[in-house]
KOLGU-154494 format. One line per 5 residues: number of its first residue (from 1); for each residue x, y negated, z negated of C-alpha. Coordinates in pm, 1 decimal, m for minus. Last residue first. Layout:
REM KOLGU-154494
NUM) X Y Z | ...;
//
This chain:
REM KOLGU-154494
301) m3732.8 789.3 1822.4 | m3334.2 869.4 1790.8 | m3322.1 688.1 2135.3 | m3479.6 357.0 2046.4 | m3261.0 422.8 1739.1;
296) m2930.8 406.6 1941.7 | m3061.1 149.2 2177.4 | m3129.2 m70.4 1889.7 | m2797.8 m13.9 1744.0 | m2619.3 m125.3 2056.6;
291) m2787.0 m470.7 2066.3 | m2672.4 m482.6 1690.6 | m2344.7 m385.3 1773.4 | m2338.3 m687.6 2071.5 | m2460.4 m941.0 1925.5;
286) m2230.0 m845.4 1591.4 | m1959.1 m863.7 1856.2 | m2006.9 m1239.1 1927.0 | m2050.6 m1332.3 1586.8 | m1670.9 m1119.6 1526.5;
281) m1558.0 m1291.6 1851.1 | m1632.4 m1628.9 1717.6 | m1454.1 m1553.4 1359.4 | m1167.4 m1442.8 1561.0 | m1099.3 m1720.5 1758.7;
276) m1128.5 m1946.9 1494.2 | m846.9 m1728.9 1255.4 | m641.6 m1760.3 1546.1 | m448.1 m2043.8 1478.8 | m404.8 m1943.0 1137.1;
271) m256.3 m1623.9 1261.1 | m20.1 m1763.9 1473.0 | 129.0 m2037.6 1188.0 | 121.1 m1708.4 946.6 | 323.0 m1486.5 1193.0;
266) 563.5 m1743.2 1254.6 | 650.7 m1758.9 893.5 | 686.5 m1356.9 881.6 | 911.4 m1371.0 1163.3 | 1113.7 m1659.8 987.2;
261) 1116.5 m1431.3 631.1 | 1292.2 m1139.4 885.7 | 1541.7 m1375.6 959.0 | 1595.1 m1483.4 584.9 | 1917.9 m1292.0 479.3;
256) 2221.3 m1286.2 678.8 | 2437.7 m1576.9 477.5 | 2342.6 m1411.4 151.2 | 2472.2 m1094.8 217.3 | 2251.6 m814.2 217.9;
251) 2061.2 m691.7 m85.2 | 2123.9 m362.4 m241.8 | 2305.7 m485.6 m549.2 | 2000.7 m720.8 m568.4 | 1726.9 m415.7 m554.3;
246) 1921.8 m294.1 m853.1 | 1885.3 m535.8 m1099.5 | 1513.5 m559.2 m993.1 | 1490.9 m165.2 m1086.3 | 1643.6 m244.0 m1386.0;
241) 1405.3 m533.6 m1468.3 | 1103.9 m293.4 m1399.0 | 1216.4 m17.9 m1632.1 | 1239.1 m241.9 m1935.4 | 886.9 m397.9 m1821.4;
236) 740.8 m93.1 m1850.1 | 911.5 12.2 m2168.2 | 802.2 m342.5 m2312.1 | 431.8 m270.9 m2205.1 | 379.0 64.8 m2293.9;
231) 412.3 357.2 m2057.2 | 69.6 585.1 m2073.4 | m113.8 376.1 m1826.1 | m423.0 553.0 m1666.9 | m401.2 797.3 m1380.6;
226) m779.3 892.6 m1212.0 | m855.5 1246.7 m1014.5 | m1127.0 1308.6 m725.6 | m1289.7 987.0 m722.4 | m1621.4 985.3 m522.7;
221) m1736.0 758.7 m273.0 | m2034.7 840.7 m101.1 | m2317.7 624.9 m261.6 | m2068.4 340.6 m228.2 | m2116.9 389.1 197.7;
216) m2506.4 312.9 115.3 | m2420.0 m30.9 m77.0 | m2169.6 m105.3 239.3 | m2472.7 m136.7 459.4 | m2755.9 4.4 699.8;
211) m2566.1 339.4 711.9 | m2624.5 561.0 1074.2 | m2687.1 246.4 1267.4 | m2463.4 275.4 1506.8 | m2201.5 m19.2 1395.3;
206) m2239.8 97.5 1027.9 | m2177.7 448.7 1160.1 | m1865.9 342.4 1352.9 | m1727.4 128.8 1074.7 | m1788.1 415.4 814.4;
201) m1607.6 710.9 1045.2 | m1353.0 402.7 1067.9 | m1308.0 445.0 708.1 | m1291.5 781.7 669.0 | m1057.1 817.0 942.6;
196) m794.4 577.6 757.3 | m897.6 718.8 416.5 | m749.1 1058.4 431.3 | m765.8 1094.2 76.1 | m1140.0 1267.7 68.9;
191) m1244.3 1286.7 m270.7 | m1034.6 970.8 m390.8 | m728.8 898.9 m578.8 | m717.7 651.7 m859.2 | m485.3 428.3 m1005.4;
186) m503.4 252.6 m1332.9 | m310.0 m65.7 m1418.4 | m14.3 m112.6 m1587.4 | 219.4 m122.1 m1258.1 | 496.8 49.2 m1356.0;
181) 257.4 336.2 m1575.0 | m27.6 335.9 m1294.1 | 287.8 437.8 m1024.5 | 450.3 663.0 m1280.4 | 108.3 843.3 m1286.7;
176) 64.9 891.0 m917.9 | 398.8 966.5 m837.2 | 440.1 1252.6 m1141.3 | 141.1 1347.8 m982.2 | 191.5 1379.6 m639.1;
171) m156.5 1458.2 m425.9 | m110.5 1055.1 m345.9 | 183.8 1189.4 m109.2 | 6.4 1267.7 200.2 | m218.9 907.8 207.7;
166) m441.3 759.9 m10.7 | m421.6 507.5 m362.8 | m690.9 328.7 m482.7 | m553.8 59.2 m749.1 | m778.9 m47.3 m1039.1;
161) m786.5 m390.1 m1224.0 | m540.1 m623.1 m1025.3 | m514.3 m944.6 m1114.4 | m548.3 m1225.5 m849.8 | m411.4 m1533.7 m845.9;
156) m363.9 m1507.7 m474.8 | m6.7 m1602.2 m378.2 | 102.5 m1457.6 m715.2 | m99.0 m1170.5 m790.3 | 11.7 m1026.7 m437.2;
151) 380.0 m1139.7 m461.1 | 351.3 m886.9 m770.7 | 171.3 m638.6 m587.5 | 454.9 m597.9 m332.4 | 722.4 m552.3 m595.6;
146) 528.2 m328.7 m791.7 | 488.5 m81.0 m451.8 | 837.1 m103.4 m430.6 | 857.2 35.1 m781.9 | 634.0 305.8 m714.8;
141) 827.2 456.9 m443.0 | 1138.0 435.0 m622.5 | 1022.5 622.8 m872.2 | 969.0 893.8 m608.4 | 1312.1 869.3 m492.3;
136) 1459.8 824.5 m933.7 | 1274.4 1157.0 m975.1 | 1463.4 1323.9 m725.6 | 1810.0 1176.8 m789.6 | 1729.6 1252.2 m1169.1;
131) 1664.2 1629.1 m1034.6 | 1974.6 1643.8 m853.8 | 2143.7 1583.4 m1181.8 | 2331.1 1283.7 m1381.3 | 2548.8 1354.5 m1656.6;
126) 2865.7 1294.6 m1529.9 | 2663.3 916.7 m1497.8 | 2491.3 749.8 m1205.4 | 2313.2 408.0 m1289.5 | 2280.0 242.8 m900.2;
121) 2178.6 477.1 m570.9 | 2176.2 218.8 m266.3 | 2012.6 204.9 44.7 | 2102.4 m98.9 258.4 | 2016.1 m439.8 309.5;
116) 2071.6 m648.7 626.7 | 1708.7 m656.4 710.4 | 1632.6 m840.9 435.6 | 1252.2 m857.8 437.2 | 1204.0 m893.9 49.4;
111) 800.1 m856.5 m51.1 | 762.0 m689.5 213.0 | 1025.6 m467.6 405.7 | 1363.2 m411.3 299.2 | 1664.7 m285.1 523.0;
106) 1621.4 75.5 748.3 | 1782.6 262.1 500.9 | 1658.1 58.3 219.3 | 1641.1 338.3 m35.3 | 1677.5 166.9 m359.7;
101) 1753.6 455.8 m613.0 | 1744.0 373.2 m954.9 | 1899.7 614.6 m1244.7 | 1900.8 544.7 m1590.9 | 1838.9 930.7 m1667.6;
96) 1560.8 913.7 m1385.1 | 1293.9 1010.7 m1701.3 | 1168.7 1356.8 m1873.8 | 1365.7 1560.1 m1633.3 | 1206.2 1890.6 m1506.1;
91) 911.9 1701.4 m1363.1 | 1159.1 1550.7 m1080.8 | 1242.9 1893.6 m965.1 | 850.3 2008.4 m962.0 | 763.9 1722.8 m769.5;
86) 1032.7 1698.3 m524.9 | 958.2 2065.5 m423.5 | 612.1 1935.4 m237.8 | 890.0 1792.0 12.6 | 984.5 2134.0 127.0;
81) 1324.1 2330.6 25.5 | 1457.2 1998.7 m148.1 | 1797.9 1912.2 m243.7 | 1954.4 1938.4 123.0 | 2078.9 1616.5 111.3;
76) 2025.3 1526.5 472.3 | 1688.3 1723.9 551.9 | 1527.3 1736.7 183.5 | 1648.6 1413.3 m13.0 | 1595.8 1251.3 318.1;
71) 1253.1 1391.6 371.3 | 1231.3 1217.5 m9.3 | 1327.9 898.9 153.3 | 1088.2 916.3 415.9 | 827.1 927.6 193.9;
66) 849.8 555.3 54.2 | 1095.3 410.8 330.9 | 918.1 71.7 508.7 | 696.1 m82.0 256.7 | 450.4 m305.6 399.8;
61) 259.8 m564.3 248.8 | m80.2 m664.4 350.4 | m309.9 m954.2 218.0 | m663.0 m899.6 337.0 | m925.9 m1097.9 515.2;
56) m1295.7 m1058.1 547.8 | m1466.1 m1254.1 851.2 | m1887.6 m1282.3 888.1 | m2086.1 m1203.9 1198.2 | m2259.6 m943.9 1029.1;
51) m1917.7 m762.0 932.4 | m1596.7 m793.9 1033.0 | m1309.9 m657.5 903.8 | m979.6 m658.9 711.6 | m829.3 m954.8 922.7;
46) m448.0 m1013.8 807.5 | m236.4 m1240.7 614.3 | 134.2 m1064.3 583.9 | 295.2 m1089.6 300.2 | 620.0 m1285.5 128.3;
41) 571.4 m1680.6 213.8 | 159.3 m1626.9 186.8 | m133.9 m1740.9 298.1 | m467.6 m1676.0 205.0 | m731.8 m1606.9 436.7;
36) m1055.6 m1686.6 211.7 | m1393.3 m1466.8 286.1 | m1280.5 m1199.5 100.3 | m933.2 m1144.9 m44.5 | m949.4 m798.0 18.9;
31) m547.7 m679.5 m120.9 | m358.9 m402.0 118.0 | m96.0 m207.7 19.1 | 83.6 5.0 286.8 | 356.0 293.4 220.6;
26) 638.4 391.7 461.9 | 665.5 746.8 563.8 | 302.8 784.1 417.4 | 168.3 643.5 84.2 | m143.5 429.2 154.9;
21) m206.3 156.8 m87.3 | m548.2 23.4 m189.3 | m714.6 m297.6 m353.8 | m973.8 m469.1 m501.5 | m960.5 m824.0 m587.4;
16) m1255.2 m981.6 m315.4 | m1507.4 m714.7 m263.4 | m1539.7 m429.8 m24.1 | m1260.4 m204.3 m86.9 | m1438.6 104.7 1.5;
11) m1131.9 332.9 17.0 | m1216.8 384.5 343.2 | m1273.5 41.6 410.6 | m908.6 m0.9 308.8 | m802.3 305.5 497.2;
6) m975.4 93.1 805.4 | m771.1 m218.7 736.5 | m472.3 12.4 750.9 | m544.5 209.7 1034.9 | m660.5 m146.9 1227.9;
1) m993.1 m235.1 1250.1;
//
């Protein structure tokens, strides 16, 4: 499994409709779609994992700039002494004061795929200050996650019930609460936030026979913090509408968009041709893992 697929497994998102979001330099959201490989015009279709000769799939949305935007505040604007100060500074104001920050430093990733978009700050007034910009930066991470989720809901028909979060920024309480507010669903941070390594360990343990099935793994899962939505639907949609307008201002010229979308289409075509190969590989891998597990069990005995 890849790193994001391992994180999905580490979050114990074993069932279709379960999703996780990993906050790092960028952020990466995966939705388990079960045995069905769903095509999407704006997201990547990927293999989640193969167990017992069966392949599970996922939709993946990659946001290019998340924690890197906080690093920009720290390193380039010198607004922060360290990244952790972003929460303290942002919490000193009740909201972003109408400021939106679209951190399109390298274009926009999923679901926009616009390499010509550029970083944009809108809504500044004489009353705007460094705290408003810090808050707008954290909120931008949550808004971009909602952009991805909107595409996932449209393409899969699945309504998310809870979002598992991990990575360094998952310890930012303001971000997690706003993430829950802007999505309208609970956000849960597990006790072990390094879920990529945890997922890899779970998969290796299953292969070696340390765990017999995913039900045993579920017994290990613990939620450290749960954030429930506090914002009403009208406020949520009003704020998100402002974000959508800000993104439109950041977009590249109409004649220069679409190249990355073409790459996504190419990926989907190649992926559909690889599904049969992946299934056959998973079946062979299952036979190999079973053989290894037998050897491990004999060595224990």
